[in-house]
Residue frames as qw, qx, qy, qz and C-alpha x, y, z in Angstrom:
[[0.154, 0.002, -0.979, -0.136, 14.96, -0.33, 10.44],
 [0.597, -0.384, -0.384, -0.591, 11.38, -1.52, 10.74],
 [0.388, -0.373, 0.639, -0.550, 10.30, -2.36, 14.22],
 [0.346, -0.029, -0.927, -0.141, 9.63, -6.08, 14.76],
 [0.671, -0.492, -0.324, -0.449, 6.56, -7.38, 16.50],
 [0.292, 0.179, -0.763, 0.548, 7.30, -7.61, 20.22],
 [0.454, -0.592, -0.652, -0.137, 4.75, -8.67, 22.84],
 [0.410, -0.369, -0.420, 0.720, 6.29, -6.22, 25.30],
 [0.001, 0.233, 0.204, 0.951, 4.83, -3.21, 23.50],
 [0.071, 0.335, 0.714, -0.611, 2.03, -1.67, 25.48],
 [0.102, 0.663, 0.687, 0.279, -1.47, -0.59, 24.68],
 [0.005, 0.562, 0.043, 0.826, -2.75, 2.99, 24.67],
 [0.020, -0.034, -0.670, 0.741, -3.42, 4.31, 28.17],
 [0.500, 0.144, 0.242, -0.819, -7.05, 3.83, 29.13],
 [0.569, 0.148, -0.665, -0.460, -7.57, 0.79, 27.02],
 [0.772, -0.275, 0.374, -0.434, -9.61, -2.02, 28.49],
 [0.488, -0.244, 0.833, 0.095, -8.82, -5.73, 28.51],
 [0.764, 0.445, -0.172, -0.434, -9.10, -7.61, 25.18],
 [0.990, 0.076, 0.032, 0.111, -7.69, -10.75, 23.65],
 [0.346, -0.831, 0.372, 0.228, -4.06, -10.54, 24.71],
 [0.467, 0.650, -0.581, -0.150, -0.99, -11.22, 22.56],
 [0.195, -0.366, 0.890, -0.189, 0.05, -14.00, 24.97],
 [0.675, 0.195, 0.614, -0.359, -3.24, -15.83, 24.39],
 [0.706, 0.635, -0.147, -0.276, -2.84, -15.57, 20.66],
 [0.201, 0.611, -0.766, 0.009, 0.69, -16.96, 20.99],
 [0.533, -0.181, 0.767, -0.307, -0.79, -19.92, 22.95],
 [0.822, 0.391, 0.339, -0.239, -2.55, -21.14, 19.77],
 [0.720, -0.068, 0.480, 0.497, 0.76, -21.27, 17.96],
 [0.414, 0.887, 0.197, 0.061, 0.47, -18.05, 15.88],
 [0.544, -0.297, 0.230, 0.750, 3.69, -16.86, 14.31],
 [0.298, 0.805, 0.185, -0.479, 2.88, -13.49, 12.72],
 [0.097, 0.631, -0.561, -0.527, 5.63, -13.65, 10.10],
 [0.221, 0.035, 0.953, 0.206, 4.48, -17.10, 9.08],
 [0.304, 0.636, 0.664, -0.247, 0.97, -15.87, 8.76],
 [0.315, 0.928, 0.065, -0.191, 1.99, -12.79, 6.79],
 [0.791, -0.053, 0.258, 0.552, 5.11, -13.72, 4.75],
 [0.371, 0.711, 0.183, 0.569, 4.94, -10.48, 2.81],
 [0.366, -0.920, 0.022, -0.137, 5.26, -8.61, 6.06],
 [0.784, -0.418, 0.257, 0.381, 8.54, -10.38, 6.74],
 [0.631, 0.377, 0.304, 0.606, 9.76, -9.41, 3.26],
 [0.063, 0.891, 0.151, 0.423, 8.81, -5.80, 3.76],
 [0.529, -0.840, 0.121, -0.013, 10.45, -5.49, 7.16],
 [0.830, -0.194, 0.277, 0.443, 13.64, -7.25, 6.05],
 [0.502, 0.698, 0.151, 0.487, 14.23, -4.50, 3.48],
 [0.557, -0.341, -0.256, 0.712, 15.18, -2.26, 6.34],
 [0.132, 0.568, 0.258, 0.770, 13.59, 0.93, 4.98],
 [0.173, -0.243, -0.544, 0.784, 13.33, 3.50, 7.75],
 [0.083, 0.789, 0.608, -0.005, 10.02, 5.37, 8.14],
 [0.251, 0.643, 0.106, 0.716, 9.91, 9.03, 7.08],
 [0.243, -0.024, -0.483, 0.841, 10.74, 11.65, 9.69],
 [0.339, -0.014, 0.068, -0.938, 7.34, 13.34, 9.14],
 [0.405, -0.219, -0.841, -0.285, 5.29, 10.11, 9.32],
 [0.540, -0.590, -0.105, -0.590, 2.23, 10.29, 11.56],
 [0.060, 0.310, -0.804, 0.503, 2.83, 9.48, 15.20],
 [0.773, -0.323, -0.314, -0.448, 0.74, 6.76, 16.83],
 [0.609, -0.552, 0.506, -0.260, 0.98, 4.79, 20.04],
 [0.232, 0.391, -0.879, -0.141, 3.34, 1.81, 19.43],
 [0.796, -0.046, 0.373, -0.474, 1.46, -1.45, 19.32],
 [0.503, -0.156, 0.837, 0.148, 2.01, -5.06, 18.45],
 [0.563, 0.521, 0.641, -0.020, -0.72, -4.95, 15.84],
 [0.392, 0.915, 0.092, -0.035, 0.60, -1.93, 13.89],
 [0.745, -0.226, 0.225, 0.586, 4.15, -2.47, 12.65],
 [0.020, 0.719, -0.229, -0.656, 6.20, 0.14, 10.80],
 [0.545, 0.271, 0.689, 0.393, 5.25, -0.32, 7.15],
 [0.072, 0.076, 0.371, 0.923, 4.58, 1.87, 4.15],
 [0.427, 0.203, 0.267, -0.840, 1.26, 3.75, 4.04],
 [0.655, 0.230, -0.434, -0.575, 0.20, 1.62, 1.09],
 [0.457, 0.088, -0.881, 0.084, 0.85, -1.56, 3.19],
 [0.235, -0.127, 0.620, -0.738, -1.23, -0.64, 6.25],
 [0.744, 0.040, -0.111, -0.657, -4.43, -2.01, 4.69],
 [0.819, 0.130, -0.555, -0.060, -2.77, -5.47, 4.73],
 [0.615, 0.098, -0.624, 0.472, -0.48, -5.49, 7.78],
 [0.215, -0.277, 0.419, -0.837, -2.24, -3.31, 10.34],
 [0.523, -0.239, -0.794, -0.200, -4.18, -6.07, 12.07],
 [0.456, -0.412, 0.365, -0.699, -6.26, -6.50, 15.23],
 [0.384, -0.170, 0.872, -0.252, -7.22, -9.57, 17.31],
 [0.743, 0.369, 0.403, -0.386, -10.30, -10.40, 15.21],
 [0.641, 0.679, -0.289, -0.212, -8.41, -10.24, 11.89],
 [0.023, 0.564, -0.822, 0.074, -5.40, -12.19, 13.35],
 [0.564, -0.013, 0.773, -0.290, -7.63, -15.02, 14.48],
 [0.748, 0.553, 0.160, -0.331, -9.32, -15.07, 11.06],
 [0.429, 0.713, -0.543, -0.117, -5.97, -15.18, 9.34],
 [0.265, -0.392, 0.865, -0.166, -4.78, -18.03, 11.60],
 [0.708, 0.230, 0.602, -0.289, -7.85, -20.06, 10.63],
 [0.679, 0.690, -0.065, -0.240, -7.40, -19.28, 6.95],
 [0.232, 0.735, -0.637, -0.020, -3.61, -20.02, 6.95],
 [0.673, -0.343, 0.626, -0.195, -3.90, -23.35, 8.74],
 [0.857, 0.243, 0.455, 0.000, -4.24, -25.32, 5.49],
 [0.618, 0.766, -0.014, 0.174, -1.72, -23.45, 3.31],
 [0.763, -0.094, -0.045, 0.638, 2.00, -23.01, 3.00],
 [0.220, -0.682, -0.016, 0.698, 3.86, -19.68, 3.29],
 [0.179, -0.099, 0.598, 0.775, 4.42, -19.68, -0.47],
 [0.023, -0.550, -0.774, -0.313, 0.67, -20.06, -1.09],
 [0.202, -0.812, -0.407, 0.365, -0.11, -17.29, 1.37],
 [0.269, -0.464, 0.250, 0.806, 2.50, -15.03, -0.31],
 [0.100, 0.198, 0.716, 0.662, 0.89, -15.64, -3.72],
 [0.117, -0.728, -0.673, -0.057, -2.55, -14.85, -2.27],
 [0.255, -0.753, -0.194, 0.574, -1.35, -11.63, -0.64],
 [0.236, -0.260, 0.433, 0.830, 0.32, -10.47, -3.83],
 [0.039, 0.437, 0.757, 0.484, -2.87, -11.06, -5.77],
 [0.194, -0.816, -0.518, 0.168, -4.84, -9.04, -3.29],
 [0.337, -0.536, 0.079, 0.770, -2.19, -6.35, -3.44],
 [0.143, -0.032, 0.564, 0.813, -2.70, -5.94, -7.17],
 [0.019, 0.653, 0.749, 0.110, -6.45, -5.55, -6.78],
 [0.095, -0.954, -0.204, 0.196, -5.84, -1.92, -5.76],
 [0.534, 0.678, -0.125, 0.490, -3.51, 0.65, -7.31],
 [0.558, -0.055, -0.416, 0.716, -0.67, 2.02, -5.20],
 [0.067, -0.298, 0.031, -0.952, -2.31, 5.43, -5.07],
 [0.670, -0.437, -0.346, -0.490, -5.61, 3.92, -3.80],
 [0.795, -0.258, -0.475, 0.276, -3.73, 1.84, -1.19],
 [0.347, 0.117, -0.290, 0.884, -1.84, 4.96, 0.00],
 [0.339, -0.374, -0.080, -0.859, -5.13, 6.87, 0.41],
 [0.789, -0.397, -0.389, -0.263, -6.70, 4.03, 2.28],
 [0.682, -0.059, -0.467, 0.560, -3.57, 3.75, 4.47],
 [0.054, 0.252, -0.196, 0.946, -4.07, 7.39, 5.42],
 [0.617, -0.404, -0.254, -0.625, -7.73, 6.62, 6.28],
 [0.820, -0.253, -0.499, 0.120, -6.70, 3.75, 8.53],
 [0.487, 0.014, -0.416, 0.768, -4.15, 5.79, 10.46],
 [0.228, -0.361, 0.009, -0.904, -6.67, 8.61, 10.85],
 [0.765, -0.393, -0.346, -0.374, -9.11, 6.09, 12.41],
 [0.765, -0.147, -0.469, 0.417, -6.38, 4.65, 14.72],
 [0.242, 0.198, -0.281, 0.907, -5.33, 8.14, 15.87],
 [0.489, -0.408, -0.138, -0.758, -8.99, 9.02, 16.58],
 [0.839, -0.318, -0.435, -0.077, -9.30, 5.78, 18.57],
 [0.589, 0.018, -0.438, 0.679, -6.09, 6.60, 20.53],
 [0.045, -0.317, 0.138, -0.937, -7.40, 10.10, 21.41],
 [0.635, -0.319, -0.055, -0.701, -10.75, 8.73, 22.56],
 [0.292, -0.330, 0.837, -0.324, -9.43, 5.64, 24.37],
 [0.857, 0.162, -0.139, -0.470, -11.26, 3.23, 22.14],
 [0.651, -0.382, 0.656, 0.008, -10.23, -0.31, 23.14],
 [0.004, 0.362, -0.795, -0.486, -8.61, -2.59, 20.58],
 [0.241, 0.265, 0.933, 0.033, -11.53, -5.00, 20.41],
 [0.331, 0.747, 0.448, -0.362, -13.74, -2.14, 19.13],
 [0.013, 0.666, -0.374, -0.645, -11.37, -0.95, 16.42],
 [0.466, 0.296, -0.672, -0.493, -11.87, -3.90, 14.08],
 [0.151, 0.536, 0.591, 0.583, -14.50, -4.74, 13.25],
 [0.038, -0.059, 0.189, -0.980, -15.91, -1.22, 13.70],
 [0.112, 0.516, 0.791, -0.307, -19.32, -0.92, 15.23],
 [0.151, 0.679, 0.483, 0.531, -21.97, 1.19, 13.46],
 [0.340, -0.904, -0.242, 0.094, -22.13, 3.43, 16.56],
 [0.544, -0.538, 0.220, 0.605, -18.41, 4.12, 16.57],
 [0.434, 0.245, 0.522, 0.692, -18.42, 4.73, 12.87],
 [0.008, -0.855, -0.432, -0.287, -21.18, 7.33, 13.21],
 [0.422, -0.859, -0.037, 0.288, -19.31, 9.18, 15.96],
 [0.587, -0.239, 0.381, 0.673, -16.09, 9.03, 13.94],
 [0.302, 0.495, 0.514, 0.632, -17.77, 10.50, 10.85],
 [0.181, -0.908, -0.376, -0.030, -19.47, 13.14, 12.96],
 [0.484, -0.697, 0.078, 0.523, -16.19, 14.59, 14.16],
 [0.454, 0.034, 0.491, 0.743, -15.25, 15.19, 10.50],
 [0.147, 0.801, 0.529, 0.239, -18.35, 17.30, 9.71],
 [0.075, -0.996, -0.043, -0.032, -17.24, 20.92, 9.26],
 [0.502, -0.692, 0.428, 0.294, -13.57, 19.92, 9.40],
 [0.441, -0.156, 0.752, 0.465, -12.70, 17.71, 6.40],
 [0.362, 0.272, -0.432, -0.780, -13.69, 17.90, 2.77],
 [0.862, 0.118, 0.147, -0.471, -16.43, 15.67, 1.45],
 [0.771, 0.438, -0.460, -0.044, -13.94, 13.72, -0.63],
 [0.138, 0.457, -0.769, 0.426, -11.69, 13.12, 2.36],
 [0.593, -0.129, 0.548, -0.576, -14.65, 11.84, 4.42],
 [0.895, 0.272, -0.043, -0.351, -15.71, 9.54, 1.61],
 [0.563, 0.506, -0.639, 0.138, -12.16, 8.25, 1.23],
 [0.211, -0.378, 0.739, -0.516, -12.01, 7.55, 4.97],
 [0.788, 0.037, 0.374, -0.487, -15.21, 5.43, 4.79],
 [0.841, 0.443, -0.270, -0.153, -14.06, 3.62, 1.61],
 [0.325, 0.550, -0.719, 0.274, -10.64, 2.90, 3.13],
 [0.409, -0.264, 0.700, -0.523, -12.11, 1.50, 6.33],
 [0.876, 0.210, 0.162, -0.404, -14.56, -0.65, 4.35],
 [0.721, 0.518, -0.460, -0.007, -11.69, -2.04, 2.20],
 [0.015, -0.500, 0.768, -0.400, -9.66, -2.69, 5.35],
 [0.691, -0.072, 0.528, -0.489, -12.53, -4.84, 6.68],
 [0.882, 0.382, -0.102, -0.257, -12.83, -6.69, 3.42],
 [0.535, 0.563, -0.607, 0.166, -9.10, -7.53, 3.25],
 [0.131, -0.381, 0.765, -0.502, -9.00, -8.44, 6.93],
 [0.429, -0.181, -0.847, -0.256, -12.02, -10.71, 6.39],
 [0.051, -0.331, -0.713, 0.616, -14.21, -9.17, 9.09],
 [0.101, 0.702, 0.693, 0.127, -17.76, -7.84, 8.88],
 [0.097, 0.160, 0.055, 0.981, -18.29, -4.20, 7.82],
 [0.187, 0.400, 0.653, -0.615, -21.23, -2.59, 9.65],
 [0.270, 0.615, 0.684, 0.287, -24.42, -2.15, 7.69],
 [0.114, -0.041, 0.046, 0.991, -24.55, 1.41, 6.29],
 [0.057, 0.635, 0.758, -0.137, -27.91, 2.80, 7.20],
 [0.154, 0.840, 0.362, 0.374, -29.82, 6.03, 6.54],
 [0.421, -0.888, -0.027, 0.181, -28.24, 7.80, 9.45],
 [0.600, -0.328, 0.368, 0.630, -24.75, 7.30, 8.08],
 [0.389, 0.520, 0.491, 0.580, -26.00, 8.63, 4.71],
 [0.146, -0.953, -0.244, -0.107, -27.28, 11.75, 6.53],
 [0.550, -0.707, 0.189, 0.401, -23.84, 12.20, 8.15],
 [0.575, 0.098, 0.472, 0.661, -22.18, 11.92, 4.71],
 [0.164, 0.785, 0.430, 0.414, -24.56, 14.57, 3.46],
 [0.361, -0.920, -0.070, 0.136, -23.63, 16.79, 6.43],
 [0.627, -0.391, 0.325, 0.590, -19.93, 16.38, 5.59],
 [0.430, 0.400, 0.497, 0.639, -20.65, 17.56, 2.08],
 [0.044, -0.870, -0.357, -0.338, -22.83, 20.53, 2.97],
 [0.452, -0.889, 0.040, 0.068, -20.65, 21.67, 5.91],
 [0.821, 0.078, 0.057, 0.563, -17.25, 21.16, 4.27],
 [0.248, -0.740, 0.000, 0.625, -15.04, 24.22, 4.91],
 [0.522, 0.841, 0.013, -0.140, -14.64, 26.53, 1.89],
 [0.091, -0.770, 0.607, 0.171, -10.84, 26.14, 2.21],
 [0.586, -0.124, 0.796, 0.090, -11.18, 22.42, 1.27],
 [0.628, 0.600, 0.494, 0.045, -12.73, 23.18, -2.16],
 [0.355, -0.227, 0.371, 0.828, -10.65, 24.51, -5.04],
 [0.412, 0.579, 0.060, -0.701, -12.23, 26.95, -7.45],
 [0.826, 0.394, 0.403, 0.018, -13.31, 25.38, -10.78],
 [0.434, -0.274, 0.483, 0.710, -10.73, 25.42, -13.53],
 [0.381, 0.534, -0.189, -0.731, -11.30, 27.24, -16.78],
 [0.867, 0.258, 0.397, -0.156, -12.90, 24.97, -19.37],
 [0.390, -0.202, 0.674, 0.594, -10.95, 23.47, -22.28],
 [0.517, 0.659, 0.154, -0.524, -12.18, 24.87, -25.59],
 [0.822, 0.496, 0.228, 0.163, -11.79, 24.19, -29.31],
 [0.231, 0.920, -0.272, 0.161, -9.17, 26.92, -29.39],
 [0.527, -0.600, 0.601, -0.024, -7.00, 24.87, -27.01],
 [0.846, 0.152, 0.497, 0.115, -7.24, 21.91, -29.43],
 [0.578, 0.800, 0.051, 0.155, -6.30, 24.15, -32.32],
 [0.077, -0.881, 0.459, -0.092, -3.24, 25.49, -30.43],
 [0.710, -0.328, 0.623, 0.041, -2.21, 21.93, -29.57],
 [0.823, 0.445, 0.338, 0.099, -2.62, 20.93, -33.24],
 [0.368, 0.906, -0.186, 0.099, -0.30, 23.69, -34.43],
 [0.180, -0.751, 0.625, -0.112, 2.53, 22.34, -32.26],
 [0.765, -0.119, 0.632, -0.048, 2.20, 18.66, -33.27],
 [0.182, 0.412, -0.722, -0.526, 3.59, 16.77, -36.24],
 [0.758, 0.170, 0.455, -0.435, 0.67, 14.73, -37.52],
 [0.677, 0.585, -0.350, -0.279, 2.49, 13.62, -40.63],
 [0.675, 0.384, -0.614, 0.142, 5.42, 11.58, -39.38],
 [0.005, -0.347, 0.732, -0.586, 5.31, 11.35, -35.57],
 [0.518, -0.328, -0.772, -0.170, 3.29, 8.45, -34.21],
 [0.300, -0.319, -0.606, 0.664, 3.55, 9.90, -30.70],
 [0.125, 0.155, 0.038, -0.979, 2.10, 13.28, -31.76],
 [0.454, -0.144, -0.630, -0.613, -0.65, 11.53, -33.67],
 [0.482, -0.342, -0.794, 0.146, -1.53, 9.45, -30.62],
 [0.170, -0.277, -0.439, 0.838, -1.49, 12.56, -28.34],
 [0.278, 0.076, -0.152, -0.945, -3.85, 14.52, -30.57],
 [0.510, -0.226, -0.722, -0.410, -6.20, 11.58, -31.09],
 [0.403, -0.352, -0.739, 0.410, -6.37, 11.16, -27.29],
 [0.016, -0.209, -0.231, 0.950, -6.98, 14.89, -26.77],
 [0.399, -0.044, -0.417, -0.815, -9.83, 14.90, -29.34],
 [0.521, -0.272, -0.801, -0.114, -11.38, 11.78, -27.86],
 [0.291, -0.320, -0.614, 0.660, -11.28, 13.31, -24.40],
 [0.112, 0.186, 0.053, -0.975, -12.73, 16.62, -25.53],
 [0.501, -0.026, -0.430, -0.751, -15.54, 15.41, -27.84],
 [0.596, -0.217, -0.769, -0.079, -16.29, 12.40, -25.68],
 [0.421, -0.701, 0.134, -0.560, -16.39, 14.46, -22.46],
 [0.923, -0.164, -0.318, 0.142, -14.06, 11.89, -20.90],
 [0.470, -0.827, 0.294, 0.092, -11.42, 12.15, -18.20],
 [0.417, 0.681, -0.601, -0.037, -7.83, 11.70, -19.36],
 [0.333, -0.388, 0.824, -0.243, -7.30, 9.05, -16.72],
 [0.797, 0.235, 0.466, -0.303, -9.89, 6.95, -18.59],
 [0.743, 0.663, -0.054, -0.072, -7.91, 7.12, -21.84],
 [0.370, 0.703, -0.567, 0.217, -4.21, 7.02, -20.85],
 [0.920, -0.350, -0.146, 0.100, -1.99, 4.71, -18.75],
 [0.425, -0.805, 0.345, 0.227, 1.35, 5.11, -17.05],
 [0.654, 0.644, -0.396, 0.023, 4.45, 4.87, -19.28],
 [0.853, -0.439, 0.254, 0.125, 6.73, 2.07, -18.11],
 [0.045, 0.756, -0.595, -0.270, 10.42, 2.13, -18.94],
 [0.920, 0.272, -0.257, -0.114, 11.45, -0.67, -21.26],
 [0.807, -0.475, 0.278, 0.216, 14.00, -3.10, -19.75],
 [0.145, 0.815, -0.501, -0.251, 17.53, -2.46, -21.01]]
């Protein structure tokens, strides 16, 4: 079962004082009223995976799917903002709003961003970063965080981490630090110093001979599916496009 929010859960050792859960409760905040989708997710009773990343238990980080962390992993600053925002709306209106925000990102993107958020939280736990510095992130902490990735992670993973943290700030309605030239230099270092093991060798190019081989195995006279497949392949090849720009997921028709 998902763990419920409980004020008795402790902070990471070494954390300094910040806005306490009790003081948030004093202003009448009910987390499940503020985040009705969180209540729905936790009531499903889906247990977390056995190999899910381990973090220090905390009131602000409930057990949710990786794709939900960007919405439901909160901190004092975002909780106060949400309380101010929710004061004039019903739970049904908040639920509609959250579902709209949910569909602004694909599930794969949300999952990648969720991995970025947990990586940031684990780094904060290891370095005893207090809760009030975790969101919003200061430009200094962001620089040090990116620095520890240089020579360790791939360039794409570093960029995903930054994009995920920026999206987290946007959804939690808190200020993202101004990205300056120094952060750009650190990004460049992550690209130039990425371990060779993080880069796959280039794939062999697709040629006209591949298109001819595909054509020989398709029925272009009476099969609409085969016609669509070949048209898509030709468009991707001659237009130098990515297949993801031309195709969409196939959804099962309702029975």
